[in-house]
PDB file as gemmi writes it, atoms N, CA and C in Angstrom:
CRYST1    1.000    1.000    1.000  90.00  90.00  90.00 P 1                      
ATOM      1  N   MET A   1     -43.184   1.377  16.416  1.00  0.00           N  
ATOM      2  CA  MET A   1     -42.729   0.984  17.721  1.00  0.00           C  
ATOM      3  C   MET A   1     -41.210   1.018  17.784  1.00  0.00           C  
ATOM      4  N   GLY A   2     -40.621   1.988  17.127  1.00  0.00           N  
ATOM      5  CA  GLY A   2     -39.171   2.120  17.148  1.00  0.00           C  
ATOM      6  C   GLY A   2     -38.712   3.052  18.250  1.00  0.00           C  
ATOM      7  N   VAL A   3     -37.461   2.970  18.545  1.00  0.00           N  
ATOM      8  CA  VAL A   3     -36.887   3.837  19.568  1.00  0.00           C  
ATOM      9  C   VAL A   3     -36.068   4.902  18.852  1.00  0.00           C  
ATOM     10  N   GLY A   4     -36.490   6.114  18.894  1.00  0.00           N  
ATOM     11  CA  GLY A   4     -35.769   7.202  18.255  1.00  0.00           C  
ATOM     12  C   GLY A   4     -35.818   7.116  16.740  1.00  0.00           C  
ATOM     13  N   THR A   5     -34.954   7.896  16.111  1.00  0.00           N  
ATOM     14  CA  THR A   5     -34.879   7.879  14.658  1.00  0.00           C  
ATOM     15  C   THR A   5     -33.544   7.302  14.231  1.00  0.00           C  
ATOM     16  N   TYR A   6     -33.480   6.920  13.003  1.00  0.00           N  
ATOM     17  CA  TYR A   6     -32.233   6.394  12.476  1.00  0.00           C  
ATOM     18  C   TYR A   6     -32.035   6.844  11.042  1.00  0.00           C  
ATOM     19  N   ASP A   7     -30.797   6.871  10.638  1.00  0.00           N  
ATOM     20  CA  ASP A   7     -30.438   7.249   9.279  1.00  0.00           C  
ATOM     21  C   ASP A   7     -30.256   5.956   8.485  1.00  0.00           C  
ATOM     22  N   ARG A   8     -31.060   5.757   7.467  1.00  0.00           N  
ATOM     23  CA  ARG A   8     -31.011   4.507   6.697  1.00  0.00           C  
ATOM     24  C   ARG A   8     -29.619   4.232   6.126  1.00  0.00           C  
ATOM     25  N   SER A   9     -28.906   5.282   5.702  1.00  0.00           N  
ATOM     26  CA  SER A   9     -27.579   5.057   5.116  1.00  0.00           C  
ATOM     27  C   SER A   9     -26.603   4.551   6.176  1.00  0.00           C  
ATOM     28  N   LYS A  10     -26.738   5.029   7.408  1.00  0.00           N  
ATOM     29  CA  LYS A  10     -25.873   4.545   8.488  1.00  0.00           C  
ATOM     30  C   LYS A  10     -26.162   3.080   8.797  1.00  0.00           C  
ATOM     31  N   VAL A  11     -27.423   2.731   8.830  1.00  0.00           N  
ATOM     32  CA  VAL A  11     -27.799   1.342   9.078  1.00  0.00           C  
ATOM     33  C   VAL A  11     -27.265   0.461   7.952  1.00  0.00           C  
ATOM     34  N   GLN A  12     -27.395   0.913   6.733  1.00  0.00           N  
ATOM     35  CA  GLN A  12     -26.898   0.167   5.573  1.00  0.00           C  
ATOM     36  C   GLN A  12     -25.397  -0.080   5.696  1.00  0.00           C  
ATOM     37  N   LYS A  13     -24.644   0.942   6.068  1.00  0.00           N  
ATOM     38  CA  LYS A  13     -23.193   0.815   6.200  1.00  0.00           C  
ATOM     39  C   LYS A  13     -22.812  -0.169   7.298  1.00  0.00           C  
ATOM     40  N   MET A  14     -23.619  -0.252   8.342  1.00  0.00           N  
ATOM     41  CA  MET A  14     -23.288  -1.131   9.470  1.00  0.00           C  
ATOM     42  C   MET A  14     -23.714  -2.573   9.237  1.00  0.00           C  
ATOM     43  N   THR A  15     -24.642  -2.813   8.327  1.00  0.00           N  
ATOM     44  CA  THR A  15     -25.208  -4.155   8.193  1.00  0.00           C  
ATOM     45  C   THR A  15     -24.840  -4.871   6.900  1.00  0.00           C  
ATOM     46  N   VAL A  16     -24.187  -4.214   5.989  1.00  0.00           N  
ATOM     47  CA  VAL A  16     -23.840  -4.821   4.710  1.00  0.00           C  
ATOM     48  C   VAL A  16     -22.323  -4.834   4.542  1.00  0.00           C  
ATOM     49  N   LYS A  17     -21.808  -5.961   4.067  1.00  0.00           N  
ATOM     50  CA  LYS A  17     -20.372  -6.050   3.814  1.00  0.00           C  
ATOM     51  C   LYS A  17     -20.009  -5.075   2.695  1.00  0.00           C  
ATOM     52  N   ARG A  18     -18.972  -4.277   2.933  1.00  0.00           N  
ATOM     53  CA  ARG A  18     -18.538  -3.301   1.940  1.00  0.00           C  
ATOM     54  C   ARG A  18     -17.077  -2.966   2.174  1.00  0.00           C  
ATOM     55  N   LYS A  19     -16.465  -2.368   1.175  1.00  0.00           N  
ATOM     56  CA  LYS A  19     -15.081  -1.923   1.316  1.00  0.00           C  
ATOM     57  C   LYS A  19     -15.057  -0.641   2.135  1.00  0.00           C  
ATOM     58  N   VAL A  20     -13.986  -0.484   2.892  1.00  0.00           N  
ATOM     59  CA  VAL A  20     -13.811   0.707   3.718  1.00  0.00           C  
ATOM     60  C   VAL A  20     -12.746   1.578   3.049  1.00  0.00           C  
ATOM     61  N   SER A  21     -13.019   2.862   2.936  1.00  0.00           N  
ATOM     62  CA  SER A  21     -12.047   3.766   2.318  1.00  0.00           C  
ATOM     63  C   SER A  21     -10.878   3.987   3.273  1.00  0.00           C  
ATOM     64  N   LYS A  22      -9.789   4.489   2.732  1.00  0.00           N  
ATOM     65  CA  LYS A  22      -8.611   4.772   3.556  1.00  0.00           C  
ATOM     66  C   LYS A  22      -8.953   5.798   4.636  1.00  0.00           C  
ATOM     67  N   ALA A  23      -9.691   6.820   4.271  1.00  0.00           N  
ATOM     68  CA  ALA A  23     -10.068   7.860   5.236  1.00  0.00           C  
ATOM     69  C   ALA A  23     -10.911   7.276   6.370  1.00  0.00           C  
ATOM     70  N   GLU A  24     -11.844   6.374   6.014  1.00  0.00           N  
ATOM     71  CA  GLU A  24     -12.660   5.738   7.047  1.00  0.00           C  
ATOM     72  C   GLU A  24     -11.802   4.865   7.964  1.00  0.00           C  
ATOM     73  N   ALA A  25     -10.876   4.102   7.381  1.00  0.00           N  
ATOM     74  CA  ALA A  25     -10.001   3.244   8.175  1.00  0.00           C  
ATOM     75  C   ALA A  25      -9.142   4.073   9.125  1.00  0.00           C  
ATOM     76  N   GLU A  26      -8.636   5.198   8.637  1.00  0.00           N  
ATOM     77  CA  GLU A  26      -7.826   6.071   9.488  1.00  0.00           C  
ATOM     78  C   GLU A  26      -8.666   6.661  10.617  1.00  0.00           C  
ATOM     79  N   ALA A  27      -9.897   7.038  10.317  1.00  0.00           N  
ATOM     80  CA  ALA A  27     -10.783   7.585  11.352  1.00  0.00           C  
ATOM     81  C   ALA A  27     -11.093   6.520  12.401  1.00  0.00           C  
ATOM     82  N   ILE A  28     -11.377   5.305  11.953  1.00  0.00           N  
ATOM     83  CA  ILE A  28     -11.646   4.206  12.880  1.00  0.00           C  
ATOM     84  C   ILE A  28     -10.429   3.945  13.751  1.00  0.00           C  
ATOM     85  N   SER A  29      -9.238   3.971  13.135  1.00  0.00           N  
ATOM     86  CA  SER A  29      -7.997   3.761  13.876  1.00  0.00           C  
ATOM     87  C   SER A  29      -7.809   4.832  14.948  1.00  0.00           C  
ATOM     88  N   THR A  30      -8.072   6.070  14.579  1.00  0.00           N  
ATOM     89  CA  THR A  30      -7.924   7.186  15.515  1.00  0.00           C  
ATOM     90  C   THR A  30      -8.905   7.068  16.682  1.00  0.00           C  
ATOM     91  N   ILE A  31     -10.138   6.753  16.367  1.00  0.00           N  
ATOM     92  CA  ILE A  31     -11.181   6.669  17.385  1.00  0.00           C  
ATOM     93  C   ILE A  31     -10.961   5.487  18.326  1.00  0.00           C  
ATOM     94  N   THR A  32     -10.606   4.325  17.752  1.00  0.00           N  
ATOM     95  CA  THR A  32     -10.489   3.112  18.565  1.00  0.00           C  
ATOM     96  C   THR A  32      -9.120   2.930  19.203  1.00  0.00           C  
ATOM     97  N   GLY A  33      -8.101   3.584  18.625  1.00  0.00           N  
ATOM     98  CA  GLY A  33      -6.746   3.406  19.138  1.00  0.00           C  
ATOM     99  C   GLY A  33      -6.040   2.198  18.561  1.00  0.00           C  
ATOM    100  N   PHE A  34      -6.699   1.462  17.666  1.00  0.00           N  
ATOM    101  CA  PHE A  34      -6.064   0.318  17.010  1.00  0.00           C  
ATOM    102  C   PHE A  34      -5.285   0.807  15.799  1.00  0.00           C  
ATOM    103  N   ALA A  35      -4.026   0.387  15.718  1.00  0.00           N  
ATOM    104  CA  ALA A  35      -3.180   0.818  14.608  1.00  0.00           C  
ATOM    105  C   ALA A  35      -3.609   0.151  13.307  1.00  0.00           C  
ATOM    106  N   LEU A  36      -3.446   0.877  12.223  1.00  0.00           N  
ATOM    107  CA  LEU A  36      -3.683   0.301  10.908  1.00  0.00           C  
ATOM    108  C   LEU A  36      -2.527  -0.639  10.581  1.00  0.00           C  
ATOM    109  N   THR A  37      -2.828  -1.756   9.971  1.00  0.00           N  
ATOM    110  CA  THR A  37      -1.780  -2.671   9.552  1.00  0.00           C  
ATOM    111  C   THR A  37      -1.262  -2.191   8.205  1.00  0.00           C  
ATOM    112  N   PRO A  38      -0.001  -1.788   8.149  1.00  0.00           N  
ATOM    113  CA  PRO A  38       0.514  -1.283   6.877  1.00  0.00           C  
ATOM    114  C   PRO A  38       0.671  -2.392   5.846  1.00  0.00           C  
ATOM    115  N   GLN A  39       0.278  -2.113   4.631  1.00  0.00           N  
ATOM    116  CA  GLN A  39       0.510  -3.028   3.525  1.00  0.00           C  
ATOM    117  C   GLN A  39       1.898  -2.741   2.983  1.00  0.00           C  
ATOM    118  N   THR A  40       2.757  -3.709   3.019  1.00  0.00           N  
ATOM    119  CA  THR A  40       4.107  -3.472   2.537  1.00  0.00           C  
ATOM    120  C   THR A  40       4.298  -4.113   1.180  1.00  0.00           C  
ATOM    121  N   GLU A  41       4.924  -3.377   0.316  1.00  0.00           N  
ATOM    122  CA  GLU A  41       5.208  -3.889  -1.019  1.00  0.00           C  
ATOM    123  C   GLU A  41       6.126  -5.099  -0.932  1.00  0.00           C  
ATOM    124  N   GLY A  42       7.045  -5.078   0.012  1.00  0.00           N  
ATOM    125  CA  GLY A  42       7.992  -6.175   0.162  1.00  0.00           C  
ATOM    126  C   GLY A  42       7.324  -7.495   0.465  1.00  0.00           C  
ATOM    127  N   ALA A  43       6.304  -7.479   1.303  1.00  0.00           N  
ATOM    128  CA  ALA A  43       5.596  -8.713   1.651  1.00  0.00           C  
ATOM    129  C   ALA A  43       4.899  -9.287   0.426  1.00  0.00           C  
ATOM    130  N   ASP A  44       4.312  -8.420  -0.391  1.00  0.00           N  
ATOM    131  CA  ASP A  44       3.636  -8.872  -1.603  1.00  0.00           C  
ATOM    132  C   ASP A  44       4.641  -9.461  -2.591  1.00  0.00           C  
ATOM    133  N   LEU A  45       5.781  -8.792  -2.740  1.00  0.00           N  
ATOM    134  CA  LEU A  45       6.803  -9.303  -3.650  1.00  0.00           C  
ATOM    135  C   LEU A  45       7.363 -10.639  -3.160  1.00  0.00           C  
ATOM    136  N   LEU A  46       7.557 -10.770  -1.868  1.00  0.00           N  
ATOM    137  CA  LEU A  46       8.066 -12.025  -1.317  1.00  0.00           C  
ATOM    138  C   LEU A  46       7.078 -13.151  -1.568  1.00  0.00           C  
ATOM    139  N   ARG A  47       5.804 -12.891  -1.369  1.00  0.00           N  
ATOM    140  CA  ARG A  47       4.779 -13.911  -1.614  1.00  0.00           C  
ATOM    141  C   ARG A  47       4.815 -14.370  -3.069  1.00  0.00           C  
ATOM    142  N   LYS A  48       4.928 -13.417  -3.983  1.00  0.00           N  
ATOM    143  CA  LYS A  48       4.992 -13.763  -5.403  1.00  0.00           C  
ATOM    144  C   LYS A  48       6.259 -14.543  -5.725  1.00  0.00           C  
ATOM    145  N   TYR A  49       7.379 -14.111  -5.163  1.00  0.00           N  
ATOM    146  CA  TYR A  49       8.655 -14.782  -5.394  1.00  0.00           C  
ATOM    147  C   TYR A  49       8.582 -16.238  -4.922  1.00  0.00           C  
ATOM    148  N   GLN A  50       7.966 -16.469  -3.783  1.00  0.00           N  
ATOM    149  CA  GLN A  50       7.876 -17.810  -3.218  1.00  0.00           C  
ATOM    150  C   GLN A  50       7.022 -18.741  -4.073  1.00  0.00           C  
ATOM    151  N   GLN A  51       6.176 -18.196  -4.904  1.00  0.00           N  
ATOM    152  CA  GLN A  51       5.321 -19.006  -5.773  1.00  0.00           C  
ATOM    153  C   GLN A  51       6.037 -19.420  -7.066  1.00  0.00           C  
ATOM    154  N   LEU A  52       7.221 -18.856  -7.311  1.00  0.00           N  
ATOM    155  CA  LEU A  52       7.957 -19.161  -8.532  1.00  0.00           C  
ATOM    156  C   LEU A  52       8.661 -20.514  -8.447  1.00  0.00           C  
ATOM    157  N   ARG A  53       8.891 -21.097  -9.622  1.00  0.00           N  
ATOM    158  CA  ARG A  53       9.707 -22.318  -9.708  1.00  0.00           C  
ATOM    159  C   ARG A  53      11.158 -21.927  -9.454  1.00  0.00           C  
ATOM    160  N   PRO A  54      12.011 -22.886  -9.078  1.00  0.00           N  
ATOM    161  CA  PRO A  54      13.429 -22.584  -8.817  1.00  0.00           C  
ATOM    162  C   PRO A  54      14.138 -21.892  -9.985  1.00  0.00           C  
ATOM    163  N   ASP A  55      13.877 -22.331 -11.217  1.00  0.00           N  
ATOM    164  CA  ASP A  55      14.528 -21.695 -12.369  1.00  0.00           C  
ATOM    165  C   ASP A  55      14.061 -20.252 -12.539  1.00  0.00           C  
ATOM    166  N   GLN A  56      12.800 -19.985 -12.218  1.00  0.00           N  
ATOM    167  CA  GLN A  56      12.287 -18.625 -12.304  1.00  0.00           C  
ATOM    168  C   GLN A  56      12.898 -17.746 -11.211  1.00  0.00           C  
ATOM    169  N   ARG A  57      13.104 -18.332 -10.031  1.00  0.00           N  
ATOM    170  CA  ARG A  57      13.743 -17.580  -8.946  1.00  0.00           C  
ATOM    171  C   ARG A  57      15.167 -17.194  -9.332  1.00  0.00           C  
ATOM    172  N   THR A  58      15.874 -18.099  -9.999  1.00  0.00           N  
ATOM    173  CA  THR A  58      17.230 -17.810 -10.457  1.00  0.00           C  
ATOM    174  C   THR A  58      17.223 -16.653 -11.453  1.00  0.00           C  
ATOM    175  N   ALA A  59      16.248 -16.664 -12.355  1.00  0.00           N  
ATOM    176  CA  ALA A  59      16.139 -15.582 -13.342  1.00  0.00           C  
ATOM    177  C   ALA A  59      15.864 -14.248 -12.663  1.00  0.00           C  
ATOM    178  N   VAL A  60      15.004 -14.254 -11.653  1.00  0.00           N  
ATOM    179  CA  VAL A  60      14.692 -13.024 -10.920  1.00  0.00           C  
ATOM    180  C   VAL A  60      15.942 -12.519 -10.195  1.00  0.00           C  
ATOM    181  N   ALA A  61      16.673 -13.422  -9.564  1.00  0.00           N  
ATOM    182  CA  ALA A  61      17.898 -13.035  -8.850  1.00  0.00           C  
ATOM    183  C   ALA A  61      18.906 -12.414  -9.809  1.00  0.00           C  
ATOM    184  N   ARG A  62      19.057 -12.977 -10.991  1.00  0.00           N  
ATOM    185  CA  ARG A  62      19.989 -12.420 -11.994  1.00  0.00           C  
ATOM    186  C   ARG A  62      19.527 -11.034 -12.442  1.00  0.00           C  
ATOM    187  N   LEU A  63      18.255 -10.903 -12.691  1.00  0.00           N  
ATOM    188  CA  LEU A  63      17.705  -9.608 -13.104  1.00  0.00           C  
ATOM    189  C   LEU A  63      17.934  -8.551 -12.029  1.00  0.00           C  
ATOM    190  N   LEU A  64      17.698  -8.909 -10.770  1.00  0.00           N  
ATOM    191  CA  LEU A  64      17.937  -7.967  -9.678  1.00  0.00           C  
ATOM    192  C   LEU A  64      19.403  -7.568  -9.602  1.00  0.00           C  
ATOM    193  N   ASP A  65      20.300  -8.534  -9.770  1.00  0.00           N  
ATOM    194  CA  ASP A  65      21.732  -8.228  -9.745  1.00  0.00           C  
ATOM    195  C   ASP A  65      22.098  -7.228 -10.832  1.00  0.00           C  
ATOM    196  N   VAL A  66      21.568  -7.444 -12.037  1.00  0.00           N  
ATOM    197  CA  VAL A  66      21.853  -6.539 -13.150  1.00  0.00           C  
ATOM    198  C   VAL A  66      21.296  -5.145 -12.866  1.00  0.00           C  
ATOM    199  N   MET A  67      20.067  -5.088 -12.377  1.00  0.00           N  
ATOM    200  CA  MET A  67      19.441  -3.793 -12.100  1.00  0.00           C  
ATOM    201  C   MET A  67      20.170  -3.047 -10.998  1.00  0.00           C  
ATOM    202  N   LEU A  68      20.600  -3.755  -9.954  1.00  0.00           N  
ATOM    203  CA  LEU A  68      21.328  -3.119  -8.872  1.00  0.00           C  
ATOM    204  C   LEU A  68      22.696  -2.610  -9.339  1.00  0.00           C  
ATOM    205  N   ALA A  69      23.349  -3.397 -10.180  1.00  0.00           N  
ATOM    206  CA  ALA A  69      24.639  -2.990 -10.715  1.00  0.00           C  
ATOM    207  C   ALA A  69      24.483  -1.738 -11.597  1.00  0.00           C  
ATOM    208  N   GLU A  70      23.435  -1.700 -12.387  1.00  0.00           N  
ATOM    209  CA  GLU A  70      23.175  -0.522 -13.225  1.00  0.00           C  
ATOM    210  C   GLU A  70      22.905   0.712 -12.351  1.00  0.00           C  
ATOM    211  N   GLY A  71      22.161   0.501 -11.276  1.00  0.00           N  
ATOM    212  CA  GLY A  71      21.869   1.604 -10.364  1.00  0.00           C  
ATOM    213  C   GLY A  71      23.124   2.147  -9.717  1.00  0.00           C  
ATOM    214  N   LYS A  72      24.028   1.269  -9.304  1.00  0.00           N  
ATOM    215  CA  LYS A  72      25.289   1.694  -8.690  1.00  0.00           C  
ATOM    216  C   LYS A  72      26.163   2.422  -9.709  1.00  0.00           C  
ATOM    217  N   ALA A  73      26.168   1.916 -10.942  1.00  0.00           N  
ATOM    218  CA  ALA A  73      26.983   2.526 -11.982  1.00  0.00           C  
ATOM    219  C   ALA A  73      26.496   3.935 -12.325  1.00  0.00           C  
ATOM    220  N   SER A  74      25.200   4.150 -12.208  1.00  0.00           N  
ATOM    221  CA  SER A  74      24.645   5.468 -12.536  1.00  0.00           C  
ATOM    222  C   SER A  74      24.569   6.386 -11.307  1.00  0.00           C  
ATOM    223  N   GLY A  75      25.018   5.888 -10.158  1.00  0.00           N  
ATOM    224  CA  GLY A  75      25.043   6.692  -8.952  1.00  0.00           C  
ATOM    225  C   GLY A  75      23.739   6.745  -8.169  1.00  0.00           C  
ATOM    226  N   GLN A  76      22.853   5.824  -8.423  1.00  0.00           N  
ATOM    227  CA  GLN A  76      21.560   5.806  -7.711  1.00  0.00           C  
ATOM    228  C   GLN A  76      21.660   5.031  -6.427  1.00  0.00           C  
TER     229      GLN A  76                                                      
END                                                                             
C-alpha cells in the first residue's frame, strides 16, 4: 500500500544521523542558496588560547613574538 517506489539508500540518508561530505554540503548550499559557514583556523586557535592559564598565555605570546621576529629576519 505504498505510493510509488523509493530508493532504500535515499531513505536511509534522510532518516539516520550521519556526517555530510564537503561535496554534499556544497551541493546543498548551491541548491538551497544558504551559504556554508566557513571554519576558520583563527577561531579554533582563539578558543584554545582562551582555555589556557595566564602563565601559559604569556608563554604563547613570547613564542609568537620570537617566531614573528624570525620570520621578519628571514624575509617572510
